[in-house]
Structures are given as structure tokens and as C-alpha cells.
DODOMI-401627 format. One line per field, with one value per atom (N, C-alpha, C): residue number from 1; x, y, z. Coordinates in pm, whole numbers, plus 32768, in hexadecimal, padded with zeros to 4 digits. Atoms other than C-alpha are relative to their C-alpha. Layout:
% DODOMI-401627
num: c(NUM_...)
u: c(X_...)
v: c(Y_...)
w: c(Z_...)
***
This chain:
% DODOMI-401627
num: c(1_1_1_2_2_2_3_3_3_4_4_4_5_5_5_6_6_6_7_7_7_8_8_8_9_9_9_10_10_10_11_11_11_12_12_12_13_13_13_14_14_14_15_15_15_16_16_16_17_17_17_18_18_18_19_19_19_20_20_20_21_21_21_22_22_22_23_23_23_24_24_24_25_25_25_26_26_26_27_27_27_28_28_28_29_29_29_30_30_30_31_31_31_32_32_32_33_33_33_34_34_34_35_35_35_36_36_36_37_37_37_38_38_38_39_39_39_40_40_40_41_41_41_42_42_42_43_43_43_44_44_44_45_45_45_46_46_46_47_47_47_48_48_48_49_49_49_50_50_50_51_51_51_52_52_52_53_53_53_54_54_54_55_55_55_56_56_56_57_57_57_58_58_58_59_59_59_60_60_60_61_61_61_62_62_62_63_63_63_64_64_64_65_65_65_66_66_66_67_67_67_68_68_68_69_69_69_70_70_70_71_71_71_72_72_72_73_73_73_74_74_74_75_75_75_76_76_76_77_77_77_78_78_78_79_79_79_80_80_80_81_81_81_82_82_82_83_83_83_84_84_84_85_85_85_86_86_86_87_87_87_88_88_88_89_89_89_90_90_90_91_91_91_92_92_92_93_93_93_94_94_94_95_95_95_96_96_96_97_97_97_98_98_98_99_99_99_100_100_100_101_101_101_102_102_102_103_103_103_104_104_104_105_105_105_106_106_106_107_107_107_108_108_108_109_109_109_110_110_110_111_111_111_112_112_112_113_113_113_114_114_114_115_115_115_116_116_116_117_117_117_118_118_118_119_119_119_120_120_120_121_121_121_122_122_122_123_123_123_124_124_124_125_125_125_126_126_126_127_127_127_128_128_128_129_129_129_130_130_130_131_131_131_132_132_132_133_133_133_134_134_134_135_135_135_136_136_136_137_137_137_138_138_138_139_139_139_140_140_140_141_141_141_142_142_142_143_143_143_144_144_144_145_145_145_146_146_146_147_147_147_148_148_148_149_149_149_150_150_150_151_151_151_152_152_152_153_153_153_154_154_154_155_155_155_156_156_156_157_157_157_158_158_158_159_159_159_160_160_160_161_161_161_162_162_162_163_163_163_164_164_164_165_165_165_166_166_166_167_167_167_168_168_168_169_169_169_170_170_170_171_171_171_172_172_172_173_173_173_174_174_174_175_175_175_176_176_176_177_177_177_178_178_178_179_179_179_180_180_180_181_181_181_182_182_182_183_183_183_184_184_184_185_185_185_186_186_186_187_187_187_188_188_188_189_189_189_190_190_190_191_191_191_192_192_192_193_193_193_194_194_194_195_195_195_196_196_196_197_197_197_198_198_198_199_199_199_200_200_200_201_201_201_202_202_202_203_203_203_204_204_204_205_205_205_206_206_206_207_207_207_208_208_208_209_209_209_210_210_210_211_211_211_212_212_212_213_213_213_214_214_214_215_215_215_216_216_216_217_217_217_218_218_218_219_219_219_220_220_220_221_221_221_222_222_222_223_223_223_224_224_224_225_225_225_226_226_226_227_227_227_228_228_228_229_229_229_230_230_230_231_231_231_232_232_232_233_233_233_234_234_234_235_235_235_236_236_236_237_237_237_238_238_238_239_239_239_240_240_240_241_241_241_242_242_242_243_243_243_244_244_244_245_245_245_246_246_246_247_247_247_248_248_248_249_249_249)
u: c(8034_8018_8014_7FCA_808A_7FAE_8020_8072_8012_7FDA_8023_8031_8029_8095_7FF7_8025_800A_808E_7FBF_810D_801C_7FCF_80E2_8020_7FC7_813C_809B_7F87_82A1_801A_7FF1_8300_8085_7FA2_83F8_8010_801A_8493_8075_7F92_856C_8009_8028_84D8_7FD3_7FFB_84CE_7FC3_8041_83AB_7FD8_8022_8373_7F87_8062_8235_7FCA_8046_8159_7F9C_809D_801A_800A_7FD1_8029_7F67_8080_7EDE_7F8F_8072_7DF5_8032_7FD7_7EBF_8063_7F8E_7FAA_807C_7F80_810F_807D_7FE7_81EE_80B2_7F8E_8378_8057_7FF0_844D_809F_7F85_859B_8040_7FA1_86C6_7FC6_7FF9_8689_8080_7F82_8786_8024_7FCF_87B8_7FE7_802D_86A1_8036_7FBE_8763_8088_7F8A_8890_8015_7FE6_8828_7FCB_8040_875E_8089_7FC0_888A_806F_7F72_897A_804E_7FA3_8A3A_8007_8004_89C4_7FD4_7FD8_8A0D_7F91_8035_8978_7F7E_80B9_8801_7FF9_8041_881A_8051_7FE3_88BD_7FA7_8076_8768_7FC1_808C_8653_8031_7FE4_8636_7FC7_8000_858D_7FB9_8031_8534_7F7E_8095_83C4_7FC8_8065_82AB_7FAB_805A_81B9_7F76_8089_804B_801E_7FE2_80B3_8079_7F5A_81FC_7FD5_803B_8167_7FB6_8070_8084_8061_7F96_8181_7F9D_8027_8086_8036_7FDC_810C_7FAC_804D_808B_7FED_8034_7FE1_8060_7FFC_809B_7FC5_803B_7F74_800B_7FF9_7F69_807E_7F78_80E5_7FEA_7FDC_80C7_7F96_8062_7F93_8024_7FCB_8047_8071_7F5D_81AE_8015_7FE0_818B_8079_7F77_828F_7FB9_801F_826F_8097_7F8D_83F6_7FFD_8000_83E4_8083_7F7A_854B_800B_8013_850B_7F87_8034_83E0_800A_7FE2_8490_804B_7FAC_8581_7F91_8059_8453_7FD3_8035_83AF_807B_7F85_851E_8038_7FDD_8544_7F7E_808D_83D7_7FA2_8051_8336_800D_7FFC_82D7_8061_7F9E_83DF_7FA1_8039_8301_8045_7F90_838F_7F8A_806C_82E2_8061_7FDF_831D_8074_7FA0_8411_807A_7F89_84E4_801D_7FD1_84D8_805A_7FBC_8526_80B4_7F58_8665_8064_7FD7_86BE_802B_800C_869F_8082_7FBF_876B_8098_7F8D_8876_804A_7FAD_88A0_8035_7FCC_88CF_8081_7F7B_89D5_8070_7F8F_8A83_8031_7FC3_8A69_8078_7F81_8AFA_8093_7F62_8C11_8042_7FD8_8C60_8020_7FE7_8C48_808C_7FD1_8D1F_80AB_7F73_8E57_7FFD_7FC9_8E35_801D_8008_8E34_8078_7FCB_8EF6_7FDB_7FDE_8F1A_8049_7F74_8F9F_805B_7FA8_9027_808A_7FDF_90BD_8056_7FFC_90D7_7FF1_8039_906D_7F4A_809C_8F49_7F9F_8042_8E11_7FA3_8043_8D5D_7F86_8082_8C55_7F5F_807A_8B5C_800B_800D_8BAE_7FC8_805B_8B4A_7F90_806D_8A22_7F97_8040_89B8_7FF4_7FED_8A0E_7F8F_8061_8919_7F83_8040_8848_7FAC_802F_881D_7FFA_8039_8810_7F7E_808C_86C0_800E_7FAA_87A7_7F72_803B_8688_8027_7FAE_871E_7FA0_804A_868A_7FFE_8016_8649_8032_7FDD_8694_8062_7F68_87CA_807E_7F75_8962_7FE4_7FAD_89D6_8066_7FAE_8ADF_7FDF_8046_8A23_7FD8_802F_8974_806A_7F8B_8AB5_8057_7FDC_8B14_7F9A_8055_89E7_7FE2_7FF3_89FD_8079_7FB6_8B60_7FDC_800F_8AEA_7F9A_804F_899F_806B_7F9D_8AA3_803D_7F5A_8BAE_7F9B_805A_8A81_8003_801E_8A7D_8065_7F91_8BB5_8086_7FA2_8D1F_8059_800E_8D68_800B_7FCA_8E21_8018_7F9E_8E93_8091_7F2B_9009_8022_7F9C_90DE_805A_7FB8_9192_8084_7F44_9346_8016_7FB5_93C4_8080_7F65_952F_7FE7_802B_94FB_80A2_7F72_9639_7FB9_800E_962F_806A_7F7C_9724_802E_800C_97BB_7FE1_8069_9736_7F88_8078_95C9_8002_7FD8_962F_7F8D_801B_95D1_7F7B_80A0_946E_7FE1_8060_93FE_7FFE_8005_944D_7F94_807B_9353_7F77_806E_9265_7FBE_8057_9259_7FED_7FD0_92AD_7F51_8073_9109_7FCE_8033_90DA_806E_7F80_9217_7FB4_801C_91B4_809D_7F66_9308_807E_7F86_945F_8062_7F7B_957C_8070_7F84_9678_7FC5_7FEF_9707_8097_7F92_9842_8008_801A_9874_80AC_7F4D_99D2_7FE1_8024_99A1_7F83_807B_984C_7FAB_8028_9768_7FA3_8008_96FF_7FA7_804E_95F0_7F94_8040_9544_7F50_8090_93EC_7FAF_808A_92B5_7F7D_806A_915A_7F97_80A3_8FE9_7FFD_800D_8FB0_7F83_8044_8E9D_804E_7FDB_8F96_8082_7F8F_9086_7FF4_8000_9023_800C_7FD3_9027_807C_7F96_916A_8069_7FD0_91D9_7FED_803B_9132_805B_7FEE_91D2_80B1_7F67_9356_8025_8016_9300_7FEB_803E_927E_8050_7FC6_936F_808F_7F7A_94AE_7FF0_8030_9421_8056_7FD8_945E_80A9_7F62_95E0_8021_7FEE_9576_7FCE_801B_9517_7FBF_8034_9447_7FD8_7FDE_946F_7F80_8032_936C_805B_7F7B_945C_7F59_8084_92D8_7F9C_807A_919A_7FA3_8029_915F_805A_7FA8_921B_7FB2_803A_91B7_8043_7F91_9236_7FD5_802B_9222_7F99_8075_911A_7F78_8077_8FAC_7FBC_8037_8EF8_7F9E_8070_8E48_7F89_8029_8D35_7FCC)
v: c(7F62_800C_8060_7F66_8173_8063_7F7B_829E_8066_7F82_83C9_803A_7F7D_84FA_8075_7F48_8632_8058_7FB5_8706_809C_7F56_884D_7FD7_803A_875F_7FDD_8028_8755_7FCD_8024_8698_800C_7FF1_86F1_7FBB_802D_8658_806F_7FA7_8700_80A5_7F72_885C_8015_7F87_899B_8046_7FA3_8A59_8090_7F56_8BFC_8018_7FFF_8C56_8095_7F4D_8DB4_8001_7FE5_8E2F_80A0_7F61_8F51_7FBA_7FC5_8FCF_7FA9_8087_8EB8_7F6A_8076_8D9C_7FB9_8058_8CA0_7FE7_8043_8C60_7FDF_8022_8B9D_7FC4_8007_8B47_7F87_8099_89E0_8041_7FE4_8A2F_7FA6_8061_8954_8033_7FEC_8939_8049_7FC2_8A2F_805D_7F96_8B2A_8052_7F81_8BF5_807C_7FAC_8CB5_8021_7FBE_8CA4_8077_7FAB_8D63_8085_7F97_8E6D_8039_7FB7_8EA0_8013_8024_8EA1_7F9F_8082_8D8A_7FC8_804E_8CD9_804E_7FC5_8D6D_7FE9_803B_8C6C_7FE2_8016_8C69_7F7B_80B1_8AF2_7FA0_806E_8A88_7FEC_7FD7_8B21_7F8D_8033_8AB5_7F6B_8082_8947_8020_7FE8_89C1_809E_7FB2_8B03_802E_7FE5_8AEB_8022_7F99_8BA4_7FA0_80AC_8A6C_806F_7FBB_8ADE_7F95_8037_89BB_7F85_802E_8930_7F1B_8091_87C3_7FBC_8021_876C_8012_8011_87C2_8067_7F8C_88ED_8090_7F69_89DA_8070_7F77_8B4F_8013_7FDE_8BAC_8099_7F67_8CCB_807C_7F8E_8DAB_8025_7FD2_8DB7_8040_7FC1_8E01_8079_7F83_8F05_806B_7F8D_8FC2_8000_7FEA_8F8F_8047_7FEC_8FD4_806A_7FB5_90A5_7FCB_8052_8F9E_7F97_80A2_8E50_7FBC_8026_8E22_7FC0_8036_8D21_800E_7FC6_8D4C_806A_7F67_8ED8_7FF1_7FF9_8E59_7F9E_805B_8D1F_805D_7F98_8E6A_8020_7FB6_8F26_7FB7_8040_8DE5_7FF4_801B_8D82_8078_7F7B_8EF9_8010_7FD0_8F5E_7F96_8077_8E0B_7FCD_804B_8D4E_7F5C_8086_8C11_7F94_804D_8AEE_7F91_8048_8A3B_7FB4_8015_8974_8054_7FF4_89D6_7FB8_803B_88DD_804E_7FB9_8955_8068_7F77_8AB2_8009_800A_8A61_7FE1_8024_89C5_802F_7FBF_8AA2_8065_7FAC_8BB4_7FCE_8060_8ABF_8021_7FDC_8AB7_8056_7F7E_8C08_804F_7FA1_8C97_7FB1_8040_8B76_8034_7FBA_8C0A_80A3_7F3D_8D97_7FC4_8021_8D00_7FF7_802B_8C55_8099_7FA1_8D86_8066_7FC0_8E60_7FC2_8011_8D83_8023_8029_8D4F_80C7_7F76_8EE4_8060_7FBC_8F42_8001_8045_8F40_8037_7FA6_8FD5_805D_7FAD_9118_8002_7FFE_9112_7F4B_8076_8F9D_7FC9_800A_8F89_7F5A_80A4_8E29_7FFA_7FD8_8DC8_7FC5_8031_8D41_7F9A_8093_8BED_8018_7FE2_8BD7_7FDF_7FED_8B3C_807E_7FB0_8C66_807A_7FA8_8D46_7FEB_7FEF_8CB1_7FF7_7FF8_8CC0_8075_7F70_8E33_801E_7FC0_8E4A_7FBE_8014_8DAE_806C_7FC0_8E66_80A5_7F78_8FBA_7FE0_801D_8EEF_8038_7FC6_8F23_7FAC_8060_8EA5_7FE9_7FD9_8E30_8021_8004_8EBD_7FD0_805B_8DE4_802D_7FBD_8ECE_803F_7F95_8F63_7F6C_8058_8EB7_8003_801D_8E10_808D_7FBA_8F02_8094_7F95_902C_800D_8030_8FBD_7FE1_8013_8F48_808A_7F74_90E5_804E_7FBA_9131_7FCF_805F_903B_8036_7FE4_90B7_808B_7F6C_922C_7FF6_7FF4_919E_7FCF_8031_90D2_8068_7FC4_91BF_807E_7FC4_9282_7FA4_8057_913F_7FDC_8084_9097_806C_7FBB_9101_7FAC_8020_90D3_803A_7FC6_9140_7FB6_803E_9100_7FFA_8028_903E_8083_7F8D_914F_7FB1_8033_90F2_804E_7FB8_9109_8031_801E_91D1_803F_7F9F_9257_8074_7FA1_938C_803A_7FC3_9422_8086_7F87_9571_8067_7FA0_9660_8060_7FA6_9764_8082_7F7D_9894_7FF8_7FF2_9829_7FEA_802B_97A4_804E_7F9C_98CC_7FFC_7FEB_991A_7F76_8063_97C4_7FD9_803D_975D_805E_7FCF_9875_7FE2_802D_980E_7F79_8095_96A6_801E_7FF2_96F2_7FC1_8025_96E0_7F91_8075_958E_7F9C_805D_94D5_8010_7FFE_945C_7FD9_8037_93D7_8011_7FEE_9443_7F8B_8094_92F4_804F_7FB4_93AF_8069_7FA9_9498_8047_7FDF_94EF_8050_7F7B_960F_8012_8000_95F0_8034_7FD0_961E_8019_7FEA_95C3_7FCD_800C_959D_7F5B_80A0_943B_7FEE_8012_93FE_7F8A_8059_92BD_801C_7FC6_931D_7F8E_8052_9299_8056_7FCB_92E1_7FF6_8013_92BF_7FD1_8027_91DE_806B_7F85_92E3_8040_7F93_93D3_7FF6_8031_92F5_804B_7FDF_9362_80A5_7F55_94EE_7FF8_7FD5_94C9_7FB5_8045_93F2_806E_7F8D_9506_807B_7F7A_9619_800F_8010_9582_801C_8033_952A_808D_7FBD_9667_8090_7FC7_9756_7FDD_8056_968A_7FEE_8028_9632_7F9F_8081_9506_7FF4_800C_952A_7FAA_8054_94A7_7F6C_80B0_933D_7FF3_801B_92B6_7F71_8083_9148_7FF5_8038_908A_7F93_806A_8FCB_7F63_8068_8F31_803D_7FDF_8F3A_8009_7FD3_8F43_7FF7_8030_8F6D_7FCF_8066_8E88_7FFD_800B_8E17_7F57_80C4_8C64_7FEF_804C_8BA3_80A8_7FBA_8C1E_803F_7FB4_8D18_7FB9_8052_8CA4_8085_7FAC_8D5B_7FE2)
w: c(8000_8015_7FEE_8037_7F8A_8063_7FAB_8074_7FCD_8069_7FA4_8054_7FDA_8031_7FD0_8068_7FA2_7FCF_8014_7F08_804F_7FDC_7FB8_80BB_7FB1_810B_7FFA_8016_818B_809F_7F5D_82E3_8015_7FD7_83BA_809C_7FAE_84E4_806F_7FA7_8628_7FDA_801B_85E5_807D_7FCD_8681_7FA0_8049_8619_8035_7FD0_860E_7FB3_802A_85FC_8000_8030_8552_7FBA_8019_853A_7FB9_8057_8433_7F98_8042_8369_800A_7FCF_8422_7FEE_7FDC_83EA_8039_7FE1_8464_7FB4_803D_83E5_803A_7FBD_8447_7FC9_8042_83F7_8052_7FCE_843B_8025_7FC4_8507_802C_7FA8_8578_80C3_7F5D_8707_7FEF_7FE4_87C6_7FCF_809F_8677_8042_802A_86AA_8053_7F86_87F2_7F9F_806B_872B_7F9C_804A_8615_8041_7FA4_86E6_805E_7FA8_87BC_7F89_805F_867A_7FF4_7FF2_86E0_7F86_806F_85B4_7F7B_803E_8470_7F77_808F_833F_8028_8004_8312_7FE9_8041_8277_8092_7F95_83D4_8078_7FA1_848F_7FAD_8042_8388_7FC8_805D_8337_7F69_8094_81FD_7FCE_8002_816B_7FBC_801A_8151_8072_7F92_821D_7FFA_7FCF_82C5_7FFA_7F9A_833F_809B_7F97_841C_7FDE_803C_842A_801B_7F85_8529_7F50_8021_8405_7F53_807D_82D1_7FA1_806B_8230_7FFB_8004_818D_7FCD_7FFE_8149_7F70_80BC_7FE8_801A_8050_7F2B_8024_8030_7F24_808F_7F4D_80B8_8025_7FFA_80B7_7FEF_801F_7FD4_8055_7FB7_8089_8059_7F74_81F5_7FE1_8011_8189_7FA6_8043_8063_7F7F_8044_7FB7_7FE7_7FDE_7F67_7FCB_7FE7_7F8F_807B_7F7C_80AB_803C_7FC2_80D6_806A_7FA6_817A_8052_7FAC_81ED_807B_7FAB_82B6_8086_7FBF_833C_8071_7FCB_8391_809A_7F84_847E_8039_7FB9_84FC_805F_7FAF_8594_803F_7FCE_85FF_803B_7FB5_862C_8081_7F7B_8770_7FF5_8044_879A_8044_7FB6_880C_803D_7FC5_892F_8084_7FAB_8A22_808A_7F7B_8B9E_802C_7FE2_8BE6_7F83_808F_8AAA_8024_7FDC_8B19_8071_7F52_8C7C_8008_800E_8C06_7FBF_8043_8B0D_8068_7F9A_8C1B_8096_7FB4_8D20_7FA8_8037_8C36_7FBA_8017_8BA4_80B6_7FD5_8D0D_804B_7FE1_8D62_7F99_8065_8C1C_803F_7FF2_8C73_808F_7FB0_8DD8_8007_8008_8D5D_7F9A_803A_8C7B_8046_7F87_8DAF_8033_7F99_8E66_7FA9_8024_8D5C_7FB4_8045_8D14_8097_7F5F_8EA5_8038_7F80_8FC7_8060_7F8C_9118_7FE0_801E_90F2_8085_7FB8_9249_8027_8005_921D_7FAC_806A_90C4_7FEB_801C_90DF_7F8C_806E_8FDF_806B_7FE8_9042_7FFA_8035_9028_7FB4_802A_8F41_804A_7FB2_9065_8028_7FB1_9123_7FC2_8062_900E_7FDF_8020_8FE4_8080_7F51_916D_7FEA_8004_9127_7FA1_806C_8FFA_8048_7FEA_909F_80A6_7FBF_91C4_8007_8052_90F9_7FED_805E_9050_7F72_8064_8EF6_7FB2_80A3_8DF2_7F92_8084_8CB9_7F9E_80C4_8B4E_7FC9_80D5_8A34_7FE2_809C_892B_800E_7FE1_89C9_7FDC_8012_8985_8061_7F74_8AC7_800E_7FD6_8A8F_802C_7FC0_8A93_8097_7F6F_8BD0_8055_7FD8_8C61_8060_7FEF_8C67_8052_7FC8_8CDA_807E_7FA0_8DFF_805E_7FEF_8E28_8048_7FDD_8E65_8073_7FA3_8F57_8077_7F89_9042_8052_7FA6_9091_8036_7FB2_9127_809B_7F8C_9237_8025_8008_9226_7FE7_802E_91EE_7F8A_808D_9085_7F9C_807D_8F56_7F9B_8082_8DE1_8047_800D_8DEF_7FC5_8023_8DB0_7F69_8060_8C5A_8019_7FDF_8C5E_7F7C_8082_8B29_8015_8016_8ACD_7F7A_8086_8A0B_7FEA_8029_892D_7FBD_8059_88D0_7FB4_802D_87D1_8092_7FE3_88C7_7FE5_801F_8816_800F_7FE2_884D_808F_7F85_89C9_8076_7F68_8AAC_7FBD_804B_89C2_8020_7FEA_89D9_803A_7F65_8B23_803F_7FBE_8B86_7FC5_8013_8ABB_8014_7FDC_8B03_80B0_7F56_8CAD_8035_7F8F_8CE8_7FD5_801A_8C53_800E_7FE2_8CE3_808D_7F7E_8E3D_805A_7F92_8EAD_7FBF_804C_8E3A_801D_7F9C_8E79_7FF3_8003_8DD6_7F94_802B_8D0F_7FF4_802F_8C4A_7F6A_804D_8B84_7FB8_804C_8A89_7F87_8086_891C_7FE7_7FD5_8950_807A_7F9C_8A46_7FF5_7FBD_8AC7_8075_7F99_8BD4_8015_7FE0_8C7D_804D_7FAE_8CDA_8013_7FC6_8D59_7FD1_8026_8CB6_8010_8002_8CC1_7F74_808A_8B6C_7FB0_805A_8AFF_7FE9_8023_8AD4_7F96_8095_89E5_7F7F_8053_88B1_8007_7FFE_890F_7FDA_7FB0_89A2_7F3E_805F_8828_7FC6_805E_876F_802E_7FF1_8817_7FC9_8025_87E9_7F68_809D_867D_7FCC_8056_8631_801D_7FC0_8710_7FB6_8059_8680_7F76_807A_852F_7FE0_800F_8558_8022_7FCD_8606_8061_7F6F_8744_802C_7FF7_87C5_806F_7FB5_888C_8012_7FE4_8937_8081_7FB0_8A06_8031_7FBD_8B0D_8040_7FBB_8BBB_7FDD_7FF0_8BA0_809A_7F5D_8D1C_8047_7F87_8E2A_808B_7F84_8F22_8074_7F6A_9072_7FFC_8021_9058_809E_7F86_9128_8015_8027_9112_8089_7F70_9214_8065_7F96_9338_8027_7F83_93EB_8080)
***
């Protein structure tokens, strides 16, 4: 016995559905699981890695495709790839409560991990453990924003945690070399961007080893390149100035 499958039906498995209502009708697209949030946060830029098919459905689970006339009427175009992009960015991701909860828990831990990797106790220079950061996030009642990247949220968490505990971004250690001609003028401009000057030697050129906030790195790099017209140099000696061992509360 042969089973007839209508040509306007497609069966898909392991699918995440994104739904949008427009012009009084329901439209759905079929995506790979875990890829929708990556697309929205900017981590994934390849549409083919996100969409299972560049087709628009009225019901993904039944494999029913949307009619072209309905698409043109609702979206003003029959270009299914463009419509998929619209639904992907503005539609509602259909997940079960259990899936949503596990996604939020995974993001919560990812954020805590990023914070633990980037930060130290400024008094001891020791890093905090991930579990300690998780506890601190729970204490400030931080709630994960599923549409925002974990990196953006980690920076927000650091700002909020500063109000309740001793925490700061771990400093970067840099070596700067600047020709003597520009040294004095450039040193004054760099001063506000440097946290600690560990060593300073002035001979035919100014050489400094300094600790800086990672957020200032780009500005320092630009200053040295522009002011010395490429004759100065900037070397990263270590990404994090930390002491051995984890910080305990």
C-alpha cells in the first residue's frame, strides 16, 4: 500500500517553531533547536544554519505550507527567505515550559561563567568561582533575558554585583613603547586610562609596563597608533592580572 503525501506538505523532525500572526493569519517557520537565540544574539550569521527550510508554513507540525497569495497579502512580498528573516527576528519561539526553563538555566550558568572568567576580587586579585557568582546573581535576583546575548548580560551583571560585593574586571598587563618625540605628550593622554604603572624606562624611547581595564584597551591602542603614526607599539603581556587560587567568601 502506498501512502500519498500531498505536494504542499513537508515533514520535519527535531524542529524549533517560530510563529507570527500577521494580517489575521498564522505563519510559522521551522528552525534548528538552539539556533534561534544564537541568530537573535548575533552569534550565528548563517541563515542556513538556523532554518531547516526556506519555506513558510501555516502549521509546521502538520507540514502545511503557506499559500503565496496569503504571504504577499500579509508581508507585501512573495520572497520566502525575506519573510523567514522577518518571522525569525520578530516571531515568537514555541517552546515547552520545561525547555524554556532549561534554556534559562543554561544561560544563567553561561553568564556566571563569563563573569567568573573576567573578574577578580580587587583586594586580593583572586578570581571568584562560578558557583559563587551564581549565588551572588541569585542574591540580587538577576533574571535572564532570553533575547539578549550572554556576553551583554555578563557586563550588566558585573555592574549590578559591584553594588553588593567586591568585584571588578581583571586588569590586562600591557607593554607600551613610544618614540621619545611623542612620549611626554602621549603619556599625559594615556594617564587617565592607566590603572597601575608597574615600570617606566625612558631612554631613546618611553617603555612602560602597565595594568589597564580591558574596556580601555581599544582606546589605548588607537591613541598609540594615531599619535605615533604607527611608530609606537603595544603588546599584551597577559589578559588577566590574577593571583593563584580561587576567592572564597
